[in-house]
C-alpha positions in Angstrom: 94.9 101.5 118.3 93.3 99.8 115.1 95.9 101.5 112.9 98.9 100.0 115.0 99.7 97.2 112.5 99.8 99.6 109.6 102.0 102.1 111.7 104.5 99.3 112.4 104.5 98.1 108.9 105.3 101.6 107.4 108.1 102.0 109.8 109.5 98.4 108.9 109.3 99.3 105.2 111.3 102.5 105.6 114.7 101.1 104.5 113.2 99.5 101.6 111.3 102.4 100.0 112.3 103.8 96.6 113.9 107.3 97.4 112.4 110.5 96.0 113.4 114.1 96.1 111.8 116.8 98.5 108.6 118.0 96.9 108.3 115.0 94.4 104.9 113.2 94.3 104.8 109.8 96.1 102.2 107.2 95.8 101.3 104.3 98.2 99.0 101.5 97.6 96.7 100.4 100.4 93.8 98.0 101.0 90.6 98.6 102.9 90.4 96.3 105.9 87.3 95.3 107.9 88.3 97.6 110.8 88.2 100.6 108.5 84.4 100.3 107.9 81.6 102.0 109.6 78.0 100.8 110.0 77.3 101.6 106.3 79.9 99.3 105.4 82.2 101.8 103.5 85.4 103.5 104.9 84.7 105.8 107.8 85.4 109.4 107.1 87.8 109.6 109.9 89.8 106.7 108.5 90.6 108.7 105.4 92.6 111.1 107.7 94.5 108.2 109.3 95.3 106.8 105.7 96.4 110.4 104.8 98.9 110.2 107.9 100.3 107.0 106.3 100.7 108.6 102.9 102.6 111.6 104.5 104.9 109.2 106.4 105.6 107.3 103.3 106.5 110.5 101.5 108.6 111.8 104.4 110.6 108.4 104.6 111.2 108.5 100.7 112.4 112.0 100.7 114.9 111.3 103.5 113.1 114.0 105.5 112.4 112.0 108.6 116.2 111.6 109.4 117.2 115.1 108.4 114.3 116.7 110.5 115.1 114.5 113.5 118.8 115.5 113.2 117.9 119.2 113.1 115.9 118.7 116.3 112.5 119.4 114.6 109.2 117.7 114.4 106.1 118.4 112.4 102.4 118.7 113.3 99.1 118.9 111.3 97.7 122.3 111.7 94.5 121.7 109.8 93.0 119.3 107.3 90.1 119.5 104.8 88.6 116.7 102.7 86.3 116.3 99.7 84.7 113.0 99.1 83.5 111.8 95.6 83.1 108.1 96.0 83.2 105.5 98.6 85.9 102.9 99.4 84.5 99.5 100.3 85.9 96.3 101.9 89.0 94.9 100.3 89.3 97.8 97.8 93.0 98.4 96.8 93.4 102.1 96.4 96.3 104.5 95.7 97.0 107.6 97.7 99.2 110.2 96.0 100.9 112.8 98.3 102.5 115.9 97.1 103.9 118.9 98.9 102.2 121.7 96.8 104.1 124.5 98.5 104.3 126.8 101.5 103.8 130.2 103.0 106.1 131.7 105.8 104.6 129.4 108.5 103.0 126.2 106.9 103.6 123.6 104.2 100.5 122.6 102.1 100.2 118.9 101.3 97.7 117.8 98.6 96.6 114.1 98.9 94.5 112.2 96.3 92.7 108.8 96.8 92.1 106.9 93.6 90.5 103.5 92.9 91.2 101.9 89.5 92.2 105.3 88.1 89.1 107.1 89.4 89.3 109.9 91.9 87.7 108.9 95.3 88.6 111.7 97.6 91.0 114.7 98.0 92.5 116.3 100.9 94.5 119.4 101.8 96.7 119.4 104.8 98.4 122.4 106.5 101.7 121.2 108.3 103.9 123.2 110.5 107.4 122.4 111.8 108.3 122.9 115.4 111.6 122.7 117.4 111.9 120.2 120.1 113.6 123.0 122.1 110.6 125.1 121.7 109.3 127.6 119.1 108.5 127.2 115.4 110.7 126.6 112.4 110.4 129.0 109.4 109.4 127.2 106.1 112.4 128.8 104.4 114.6 127.0 106.9 113.0 123.7 106.1 113.3 124.3 102.4 117.0 125.2 102.9 117.5 121.9 104.7 116.5 120.2 101.3 118.7 122.2 99.1 116.1 124.9 98.3 113.4 123.0 96.4 111.3 125.6 94.5 107.6 125.2 94.9 104.8 126.5 92.6 103.0 129.6 93.9 100.7 128.5 96.7 99.0 131.7 97.6 95.6 130.4 96.2 95.9 127.1 98.3 96.8 129.1 101.4 93.8 131.5 100.8 91.4 128.5 100.2 92.4 126.9 103.4 92.3 130.2 105.6 88.9 130.8 104.2 87.6 127.3 105.0 89.1 127.8 108.5 87.7 131.2 109.2 84.2 130.4 107.8 83.6 126.9 109.3 86.0 126.5 112.2 85.8 128.1 115.6 
């Protein structure tokens, strides 16, 4: 509920965003608000994941993916996320969140997201996203790439392996 205003704003800004191509890096600026803080007066670790959602929405809107995906009868879900924190964000900090689809395997897209404050790295996250059909079943990543004129990604085998190792080692 505390992210409702930001959610409404990102959807209202959609028609005014500068378009980008599928696979391009996108950047969104955000500011830390009082309800983003925990008892230690810095951004709560869970809020970073919410910020990352907004970064992905911004990217999806800029690429025109939202409308194409809906028209195809698909939707996307986060399959897993992992984060590394280097510094804290504090009240009123204005930071940048860069979002970049690094690549995919046969089932998942791998999205790298970077938080920076005044040019310094604050945190970085890796998100595994899967596309599903409203009618049921999954959408192969090659079908998604074909929808966007076959964008070529860098080799992501290492990214996929890193995420799978983290999942198998630390997650149930």
